[in-house]
C-alpha positions as CSV (number, residue, x, y, z in Angstrom):
1,M,5.8,17.6,-16.2
2,S,9.1,16.9,-14.1
3,L,10.3,17.2,-11.0
4,G,13.8,18.2,-10.5
5,G,16.8,16.7,-8.9
6,E,20.2,16.8,-7.7
7,Q,23.0,16.7,-10.0
8,G,21.3,15.4,-13.4
9,L,18.3,13.7,-11.1
10,N,15.0,13.6,-13.0
11,F,12.1,12.9,-12.1
12,D,9.0,12.6,-14.8
13,A,5.4,12.4,-13.9
14,R,4.9,9.2,-16.5
15,E,7.8,7.4,-14.6
16,I,6.2,8.0,-11.7
17,F,2.8,6.6,-12.9
18,E,4.3,4.0,-14.5
19,E,6.2,2.8,-11.4
20,L,3.5,3.2,-9.3
21,K,1.3,0.9,-11.5
22,L,3.5,-2.0,-10.3
23,V,2.4,-1.9,-6.8
24,V,-1.5,-0.3,-7.0
25,S,-2.6,-1.9,-10.5
26,G,-6.0,-3.4,-9.9
27,K,-6.0,-2.5,-6.3
28,S,-7.5,-0.1,-6.1
29,L,-11.2,-0.5,-6.7
30,D,-11.1,-3.8,-5.0
31,A,-9.9,-1.8,-1.9
32,L,-12.3,1.3,-2.3
33,L,-15.9,-0.1,-3.7
34,P,-17.1,-2.4,-1.4
35,P,-16.7,0.0,1.8
36,L,-18.0,2.9,-0.2
37,M,-20.8,1.3,-1.9
38,F,-21.7,-0.4,2.5
39,L,-21.6,3.2,3.7
40,I,-24.1,4.7,1.0
41,L,-26.4,1.5,1.1
42,N,-26.0,1.2,4.6
43,R,-28.0,4.8,5.1
44,I,-30.1,4.6,2.1
45,S,-31.6,1.1,1.9
46,G,-30.3,-0.6,5.4
47,L,-27.4,-3.0,7.1
48,D,-28.6,-6.2,4.6
49,I,-28.8,-4.5,1.4
50,A,-25.2,-2.9,2.4
51,V,-24.0,-6.2,3.2
52,I,-25.1,-7.9,0.3
53,V,-23.9,-5.2,-2.7
54,S,-20.5,-4.9,-0.6
55,L,-20.5,-8.6,-1.4
56,G,-21.3,-8.7,-4.4
57,I,-19.1,-6.2,-6.3
58,P,-15.9,-7.9,-5.9
59,I,-17.8,-11.0,-7.8
60,I,-18.6,-8.7,-10.2
61,V,-15.3,-6.9,-10.6
62,G,-13.3,-10.4,-10.8
63,F,-15.6,-11.8,-12.7
64,L,-15.3,-9.1,-15.6
65,R,-11.1,-9.4,-14.9
66,F,-11.3,-12.6,-15.6
67,L,-13.6,-12.3,-18.4
68,F,-11.0,-10.1,-20.1
69,R,-7.8,-12.0,-18.8
70,K,-7.3,-9.5,-16.0
71,P,-5.7,-10.1,-12.7
72,W,-8.4,-11.0,-10.0
73,Q,-7.0,-12.2,-7.2
74,Y,-7.4,-9.5,-5.6
75,A,-10.9,-8.9,-6.0
76,F,-10.9,-12.4,-4.7
77,G,-9.1,-10.9,-1.8
78,G,-12.1,-8.6,-1.4
79,F,-14.5,-10.9,-1.9
80,I,-12.8,-12.9,1.3
81,A,-12.9,-9.8,3.3
82,A,-15.7,-8.1,2.4
83,C,-17.7,-11.6,3.7
84,L,-15.6,-11.5,7.0
85,A,-16.4,-7.8,7.7
86,S,-19.9,-8.8,7.2
87,G,-20.1,-11.0,9.5
88,L,-18.7,-9.4,12.4
89,V,-21.3,-6.7,11.9
90,Y,-24.4,-9.4,12.0
91,L,-22.8,-10.3,15.4
92,T,-21.7,-7.3,17.2
93,R,-25.4,-5.4,15.4
94,S,-22.3,-2.6,15.2
95,T,-21.4,-1.4,11.1
96,A,-18.7,-0.1,13.2
97,S,-17.3,-3.6,13.0
98,Y,-17.1,-3.4,9.1
99,F,-13.7,-2.1,9.4
100,I,-11.9,-4.7,12.0
101,P,-10.4,-6.7,9.2
102,A,-9.1,-3.2,7.9
103,I,-7.7,-2.1,11.7
104,A,-6.2,-5.9,11.9
105,T,-4.5,-5.2,8.8
106,S,-2.8,-2.0,9.8
107,T,-1.7,-3.7,13.1
108,I,-0.3,-6.4,10.7
109,L,1.2,-3.9,8.6
110,L,2.9,-1.7,11.5
111,L,4.4,-4.6,13.6
112,L,5.7,-5.9,10.2
113,A,7.4,-2.8,9.3
114,L,8.7,-2.4,13.2
115,I,10.1,-5.7,13.3
116,S,12.0,-5.4,9.8
117,L,13.7,-2.1,11.4
118,F,14.6,-3.7,14.4
119,I,16.3,-6.9,12.9
120,N,18.1,-4.4,10.2
121,K,15.9,-5.7,7.4
122,P,13.7,-3.1,6.7
123,L,10.2,-3.6,5.0
124,A,10.1,-1.5,1.8
125,A,13.2,-3.1,0.6
126,W,11.7,-6.7,0.8
127,V,8.4,-5.1,-0.3
128,S,11.1,-3.6,-3.8
129,H,12.7,-7.2,-3.7
130,L,9.2,-8.6,-4.2
131,T,8.0,-6.7,-6.5
132,R,10.5,-6.5,-9.0
133,G,13.0,-9.2,-8.1
134,W,16.1,-7.4,-7.9
135,P,19.0,-9.3,-6.4
136,Q,18.2,-9.7,-2.0
137,D,21.9,-8.9,-1.5
138,W,21.9,-5.5,-2.8
139,F,19.3,-4.3,-0.9
140,W,21.5,-4.9,2.4
141,R,24.6,-2.9,1.2
142,Q,25.6,-0.3,3.8
143,D,25.3,2.2,0.4
144,I,21.9,0.7,-0.2
145,K,20.0,-0.1,3.2
146,P,19.6,3.3,4.5
147,A,17.4,4.8,1.9
148,Y,15.3,1.5,2.9
149,R,15.4,1.8,6.4
150,E,14.2,5.5,6.1
151,V,11.0,4.7,4.0
152,T,10.2,2.0,5.9
153,I,10.3,4.5,9.3
154,F,8.0,7.1,7.1
155,W,5.9,4.5,6.6
156,S,5.9,3.1,10.0
157,G,4.8,6.5,11.0
158,F,1.9,6.6,8.3
159,L,0.4,3.4,9.5
160,F,0.7,3.8,13.2
161,L,-1.9,7.6,12.3
162,R,-3.7,5.9,10.1
163,L,-4.1,2.9,12.6
164,V,-4.8,5.6,15.6
165,F,-7.9,6.9,13.7
166,Q,-9.4,3.8,13.2
167,I,-9.0,2.8,16.5
168,I,-10.3,5.7,18.6
169,L,-13.3,5.7,16.0
170,F,-13.8,2.1,16.3
171,L,-13.9,2.5,20.1
172,L,-16.7,5.2,19.2
173,G,-18.8,2.8,17.0
174,E,-18.3,5.9,14.8
175,G,-19.3,3.5,11.4
176,S,-19.7,6.3,8.7
177,Q,-16.4,8.4,10.2
178,L,-15.0,4.9,10.3
179,T,-15.9,4.7,6.5
180,W,-14.4,7.7,5.1
181,V,-11.2,7.5,7.4
182,N,-10.0,4.1,5.7
183,I,-11.2,5.7,2.4
184,V,-9.3,8.6,2.7
185,L,-6.5,7.4,4.8
186,G,-6.5,3.8,2.6
187,W,-5.3,3.8,-1.3
188,P,-5.8,7.5,-2.2
189,L,-3.4,8.6,1.1
190,T,-1.1,5.5,0.4
191,I,-0.4,6.6,-3.2
192,I,0.4,10.1,-2.2
193,V,2.9,8.2,0.6
194,L,4.3,5.8,-2.1
195,I,5.2,8.9,-4.4
196,I,6.9,10.4,-1.7
197,S,9.0,7.2,-0.7
198,Y,9.9,7.0,-4.6
199,I,11.4,10.3,-4.7
200,Y,13.2,10.7,-1.7
201,G,14.2,6.8,-2.2
202,I,16.2,7.6,-5.3
203,W,17.3,10.6,-3.9
204,R,18.4,9.1,-0.6
205,L,20.4,6.1,-2.9
206,H,21.6,9.1,-4.9
207,N,23.4,10.7,-2.3
208,L,24.3,7.9,-0.6
209,G,26.8,7.1,-3.7
210,G,26.1,3.0,-4.2
211,P,25.8,0.9,-7.0
212,G,22.5,1.1,-9.3
213,V,20.8,-2.6,-9.2
214,Q,21.9,-2.9,-13.1
215,E,25.6,-2.0,-11.9
216,Y,25.9,-4.3,-9.1
217,Q,24.5,-7.3,-11.3
218,K,27.4,-6.9,-13.7
219,N,29.9,-6.2,-11.1
220,K,30.9,-3.1,-12.2
221,S,33.4,-1.1,-10.2
222,P,33.4,2.1,-9.0
223,P,32.9,5.2,-9.7
224,W,28.9,3.9,-10.3
225,E,26.5,6.2,-11.7
226,G,24.2,4.8,-8.7
227,Q,19.9,3.8,-8.9
228,K,18.7,6.5,-11.3
229,R,15.2,4.2,-11.7
230,G,12.7,2.2,-9.9
231,F,13.7,2.0,-5.9
């Protein structure tokens, strides 16, 4: 399966999957399981059991990852987030408070995206630089940066809509609905956003006519082939 592009650009499904693994590997399970089990068990067994299980899941997942020598840091982060969320639930006696950390995360990410656009150093470029280790100067070229700026604008729109839904449901005290919103608008929709970002980003870089990152690193002169894989 492939997604056709323009002037020889071709997006293979396996390529997109491999690129996504750089970003989401191991994170989806850690992010989705605790709130999902909290929702189910809070209805069936009550708040105390729901909190205990949602705290226990990242501990078990982290231990298994450590045992099999796989990255465990995200499970530890999930445990810290679950501790904070559970404490807020007990303090406020409202299940909706479990998702205050998720609302705070959405707010921080949106602010980072907007600030990065304001200073003309788009967040998408920083994420790619930190993930891939590509030269920072390459991202700031005028024939490269617009692609990352436009993707960052797309991310900002997604983050804004997610935050609006989260805040409305939190203010209404709709804990169960907020759980599903966080699950659906969390990693599942984020993966779709990343796929769209990747396909658009490669297409936009091609249209901008700048050098591919390897061409830039080797100081090749134009005409360039441009970036064909990785964004």
